[in-house]
C-alpha positions, -999 to 999 in steps of 0.1 A, spaced: -34 -190 225 -47 -163 201 -47 -184 170 -60 -215 188 -90 -196 199 -97 -179 165 -124 -195 144 -107 -182 112 -75 -165 103 -54 -157 72 -17 -159 66 4 -131 50 40 -136 42 69 -121 23 106 -127 20 136 -105 20 173 -105 26 181 -89 59 204 -59 57 241 -68 53 235 -103 67 228 -118 33 204 -145 47 169 -149 34 142 -142 59 105 -150 56 82 -128 78 48 -144 86 18 -126 99 -17 -137 107 -49 -117 105 -76 -126 130 -108 -109 142 -110 -99 179 -141 -82 192 -153 -76 156 -120 -58 146 -95 -73 122 -60 -72 137 -26 -84 125 -2 -104 146 34 -111 137 38 -148 144 74 -156 132 105 -146 113 118 -177 97 154 -182 85 149 -199 51 185 -211 52 174 -236 78 151 -252 52 173 -249 20 169 -227 -10 141 -201 -12 118 -221 -34 81 -227 -30 85 -261 -14 108 -248 13 87 -217 19 57 -239 24 77 -260 49 88 -229 67 53 -216 71 39 -249 82 67 -251 108 55 -218 122 20 -229 130 26 -266 138 60 -268 156 69 -234 170 62 -233 207 53 -195 206 23 -200 182 19 -237 177 -17 -248 170 -32 -282 164 -26 -294 128 -64 -299 122 -71 -264 134 -43 -250 112 -59 -267 82 -95 -259 90 -93 -223 102 -70 -210 75 -93 -192 51 -69 -171 29 -32 -167 21 -16 -135 8 18 -128 -8 33 -105 -34 34 -114 -71 67 -132 -73 63 -165 -92 76 -184 -63 45 -173 -44 17 -170 -70 27 -197 -95 -5 -214 -106 10 -249 -107 35 -251 -79 36 -217 -62 36 -213 -24 -1 -202 -23 -11 -231 -46 7 -256 -24 -10 -243 7 -44 -246 -10 -37 -281 -23 -28 -292 13 -64 -301 21 -79 -266 18 -100 -264 -14 -118 -234 1 -87 -213 6 -87 -179 -11 -53 -171 -26 -46 -134 -29 -19 -114 -47 -14 -83 -25 -35 -54 -38 -9 -28 -31 16 -46 -53 -11 -49 -80 -14 -11 -80 24 -8 -83 25 -32 -112 -5 -15 -129 15 18 -128 46 0 -141 26 -16 -170 11 17 -181 30 49 -170 65 34 -170 61 21 -205 60 57 -217 94 73 -221 81 107 -209 72 94 -174 102 71 -173 124 102 -178 107 118 -148 114 89 -125 150 86 -137 154 124 -131 141 120 -95 165 91 -89 195 111 -103 186 140 -80 184 116 -50 220 104 -57 232 139 -65 223 151 -30 233 119 -13 268 119 -29 275 156 -28 272 172 6 287 204 -7 260 209 -33 233 200 -8 246 227 16 246 252 -13 209 242 -21 198 248 15 218 280 17 200 293 -14 167 285 1 177 303 33 187 334 14 153 334 -3 136 326 30 116 297 17 110 262 28 125 234 7 124 196 12 149 168 9 147 148 -23 132 114 -15 141 79 -27 115 68 -52 131 36 -65 133 1 -51 104 -14 -32 83 18 -30 45 20 -31 28 46 -53 25 72 -25 63 73 -22 66 83 -58 38 109 -54 56 125 -25 89 125 -45 74 143 -75 55 167 -52 88 177 -35 105 180 -69 80 205 -81 81 224 -48 119 227 -50 120 233 -88 128 270 -89 152 270 -59 171 241 -74 174 258 -108 188 290 -91 212 269 -70 226 252 -101 230 285 -119 249 299 -90 271 268 -87 280 269 -124 286 307 -124 308 305 -93 328 275 -106 324 259 -72 321 224 -87 346 202 -105 344 198 -143 326 165 -140 301 178 -115 295 209 -136 286 188 -166 261 168 -144 246 201 -131 243 215 -166 224 183 -176 200 187 -146 196 225 -154 187 216 -190 158 195 -177 147 221 -152 146 248 -179 124 226 -202 88 237 -197 76 207 -216 94 184 -191 79 204 -162 44 199 -177 50 161 -179 61 161 -142 29 180 -132 8 155 -152 27 127 -135 18 142 -101 -19 146 -111 -20 109 -120 -2 98 -88 -25 120 -67 -54 99 -79 -38 65 -78 -20 71 -44 -54 79 -28 -64 43 -38 -31 29 -27 -34 45 8 -68 30 12 -53 -4 4 -26 1 30 -51 4 59 -49 -24 84 -86 -30 86 -92 -31 48 -121 -54 39 -123 -75 7 -156 -60 -5 -140 -25 -5 -115 -33 -33 -138 -32 -64 -156 1 -56 -123 17 -48 -110 6 -82 -141 20 -99 -138 54 -82 -102 56 -92 -111 48 -128 -138 75 -128 -113 101 -115 -88 92 -142 -116 96 -168 -123 131 -153 -86 139 -159 -89 126 -195 -120 148 -201 -106 178 -183 -102 209 -205 -77 226 -182 -52 244 -204 -21 234 -184 -11 207 -159 15 231 -145 -12 255 -131 -28 227 -111 6 223 -92 7 259 -81 32 271 -108 23 300 -130 37 308 -165 43 346 -165 54 349 -201 71 328 -228 102 321 -206 93 329 -169 76 310 -142 67 318 -106 52 301 -76 45 309 -39 65 289 -13 60 290 25 87 309 43 113 289 63 97 270 92 61 282 84 49 247 74 49 239 111 23 267 117 -14 264 112 -24 270 76 -41 304 84 -8 316 101 16 307 73 34 334 52 45 328 17 72 343 -6 70 344 -43 100 331 -63 105 334 -100 128 319 -126 135 330 -162 149 310 -190 122 283 -196 123 267 -231 98 246 -251 68 264 -238 50 260 -271 53 223 -273 40 215 -238 3 216 -244 4 192 -274 25 168 -254 1 168 -224 -29 163 -246 -12 134 -264 -2 117 -230 -38 121 -217 -53 104 -247 -27 76 -250 -15 68 -214 -44 74 -191 -68 49 -208 -40 23 -205 -40 29 -167 -77 21 -165 -72 -11 -186 -43 -22 -164 -63 -17 -133 -91 -38 -148 -67 -65 -157 -48 -66 -124 -79 -66 -103 -101 -89 -124 -99 -117 -98 -120 -96 -74 -150 -102 -97 -150 -138 -85 -183 -149 -70 -168 -155 -35 -161 -118 -32 -195 -109 -46 -211 -129 -18 -192 -108 9 -210 -76 1 -236 -81 28 -210 -73 54 -216 -36 47 -251 -23 57 -248 2 28 -253 -28 4 -284 -42 21 -314 -45 -2 -330 -78 -11 -331 -101 19 -334 -133 -2 -302 -125 -22 -284 -117 11 -294 -150 26 -282 -168 -5 -249 -151 -1 -247 -163 35 -256 -198 25 -230 -197 -3 -202 -187 22 -214 -214 46 -211 -239 19 -177 -226 6 -162 -226 40 -180 -257 52 -149 -272 70 -141 -239 87 -176 -234 101 -180 -269 112 -147 -269 131 -154 -235 148 -149 -236 186 -176 -226 210 -204 -228 185 -223 -255 166 -230 -240 133 -267 -243 123 -273 -232 87 -311 -236 91 -311 -206 115 -292 -183 91 -322 -167 74 -340 -161 108 -308 -146 123 -302 -124 93 -338 -110 94 -335 -104 131 -301 -87 127 -315 -63 100 -344 -53 124 -319 -48 153 -297 -26 131 -327 -6 119 -337 2 155 -304 4 174 -276 10 149 -291 30 120 -265 48 100 -236 31 117 -207 22 94 -197 -14 87 -167 -16 110 -183 1 140 -215 -20 135 -198 -54 136 -177 -43 165 -208 -36 185 -226 -67 173 -196 -89 182 -193 -74 217 -229 -71 227 -250 -94 205 -228 -124 194 -249 -148 214 -280 -135 197 -266 -140 161 -239 -167 165 -241 -181 129 -241 -148 111 -213 -136 133 -192 -167 125 -195 -160 88 -187 -123 94 -156 -134 113 -145 -155 83 -151 -127 58 -132 -101 80 -103 -125 85 -95 -124 48 -63 -103 43 -59 -86 9 -28 -64 15 7 -72 25 15 -37 37 18 -48 73 44 -73 63 64 -47 44 63 -25 75 77 -54 95 107 -55 73 112 -18 77 112 -23 114 138 -51 110 160 -28 88 158 -2 116 170 -28 141 200 -39 121 222 -9 126 260 -12 120 265 -21 157 238 -48 157 246 -69 126 257 -99 147 222 -104 163 212 -140 165 182 -149 144 161 -157 175 169 -123 190 158 -106 157 126 -126 158 118 -117 194 125 -80 189 102 -80 158 74 -99 176 75 -73 204 77 -43 181 49 -53 157 25 -69 182 29 -42 209 0 -21 197 -25 -51 194 -15 -72 223 -39 -70 253 -23 -70 288 -26 -108 292 -11 -115 258 18 -92 264 26 -110 297 
């Protein structure tokens, strides 16, 4: 019903093995525009074992089966072909292979206009991997965070000792997070932020554990290795620079994770991120450590202010802080030269990787979508040319739209009238709010422009909602529910993901 009435929609998909069941699942979502707002619907969870191996041919068969044969979402084959305007997946070769990948096969199946998109959030992750993770200094930071995660996971005794030490100091500490596996950049940023927050308390805890001989010989050796890292001021400086970089990149990544992200927002967000990285390169700040709230007292002592236990739940103005110190830092003199070298060598490579990973968004089809944002309005003739380009590019989609007979000859007149209407009634209104009002109250007045706007807003550029769907599935498959039938998993996932976007009649 929802997809059958949509003039345009995009498909987003990803595959994963369900927890402990070992079977390959393909989660398929659709992005449609309702009332001028892009929304995601979970349409199916396919068991790829029903179609054979998880290769591009079988993935294509599984997705086609969702839209053509499944009773829950089945649409007419012609509508499925004509209304599909983009397909998004992660960067695995089975999805994005240029000759026989899943996205290529969907496009070759009678859709020359289809926009194939490699998920922008995965591109950010790969850009960081191609730049930061090729430098041993930053690789060591990530490996250190992974080792701390497993240290606390596998040693409940040491974890209790850590929290007891924090309680004695009356300061707030945080659990060390998992930063490896399928994790977007913001997970790594939170991980290194918590590491720096816990730094001094962790060092004191390890010193006490070793002094009291409360650990086995093997555990004591591991703790001495961890303490050696914590006492290395040069290593701490690299961690702080890593956090500064991730603060910049994670801001971009979080923008890309928004459900209503529009395609024309990608390029300016990348440019802003590159400018902020350049500012970090040009910064003459003497130390990256000071930017993270840690102060070097002398050649071997550091201190920082931490909130007292439970005070992070209070309003900022009501929090109380305690100062904690640690002596015994080494390699203080080498830190500044290392940071300066990393800034000049690694940060430019991040800018280059972002350019390379997002070069496809300079394609003309994206450039002709800029008119959707009133902040980009300028020359009427160029905007009309963009509308005409999109009408030509998506010719099959606009001609098969339901409830409207597309008339390209009226585009220029409608666009000029829309600009006048916005000037008098919606001045200063942001793009999303503007199109929501136009779709609800003035669609009959601007039917052709609204149809093109619906197509542009239907383009999905990020797979974050699909990744979130797998997180929901993992939460469902507890140890007591591993024998759920596939159809039951699918039904639970449909209800869980779609609950927030279903209207009352859809839910019934």
